[in-house]
N, C-alpha and C positions, 0 to 999 in steps of 0.2 A: 179475899179480894169481893170488893163487890165499888162498881160504876154506876153511873148514868153517862147516857150521852146523846145528844141531838142527830136524828137521824140526816141533819147534811152538815154533819162535823164529817171531818177524816181528818182519823188521830190514831195513834200508839197504843190497843192494850195494851198495858203493863203487869205482868203478874210476878212475883221476885221468886227467888228459887235461890235454898236452900242446901247445896249437895255437902256430906262432912264424909271424912274417911279416917276413920279410925279417933274420931271426934275431932276431927282438924279437918277449916273453911276450902275446900276445896272449887277452883276455878272451872265452869264449866261449859264454857263459852266453845271449848272446843268440838262438846256435841252437838249435834244434830235438833234444833229445836224447831218445833209444829206445836200452834193452838187450833183449835175447834168452839164451837157455837153452834149448842145445843139448845133443843127446845126443854126446859127443864125435867130434870131426871130422864131425859134420856143418852145411850151412851154413844158417843158416836160410830158411826162409820168408817172402810177408808177413804170415799167420797169425802167426807166431810174434815179432813185436815189442810192447814192451808199452812203457807211460810210461814215462817218469825224467826224473827232474828236474836240479836244477845244485844246488853246496854250491856253497864258495868259501871255501876257509880261509885266513883274511886273516892269516895268525902266519906267515905263509913268508917268504920273497921272493924270485923274484917270489910274488903269489899259488899256492894251487894250490887246480886245479877241478876236482874231483870231478863223475863222471856216480850220479848215485845210482836203484836203482829198488827200492820195499817189496817186499819179498820175504814169504809168509805170511799177504798178505793177500787185494789182489786178485787179487792171484801167488800163483801156491801150486803146489809142488817134491815131488813122491815122491822116497825115498832113491836118491842116486846119488850119481850126476857128472855136471858138467852145465861144456859152453865156453862161459863168458862173452862177451860178443858186445857192443859198442857201435855208435853209427849215430847220426849225427851230421850233421846238413840244413842246410846252408849254402849258399844260394845262388852260385855256381853250382854248390856240390861239396855229394858226398855218402859222406861219410868210416863206410868199416864197416870193426870194428877188430876182431881177436878179442883179446880182452885177460887172456884166464887159465880160469883154473878154479875149481870151486862143486864141494865136497863136502858133500852136503846125508845128514846121515846119523838 
């Protein structure tokens, strides 16, 4: 995922998430999801994680699940380039992935 947005915008940053079990697509929206925005090549620490939510696109087969975090409101980012991280808390697993980057202009 790579995206660019204005520092003046208030918008969701969305990351597609695909979860499978035994080869079948699984709905992850029952799990807690968080996102972090860090400087390039910097791993997130506990204070970096922000509340995120799920969005489902049912127009695709299988459904597409998106982790999303509202940037420009409670989460503000200065002009720059950030790594975008997604953390899914699905007991007993905690999945953490760098999803791409975001350029704020």
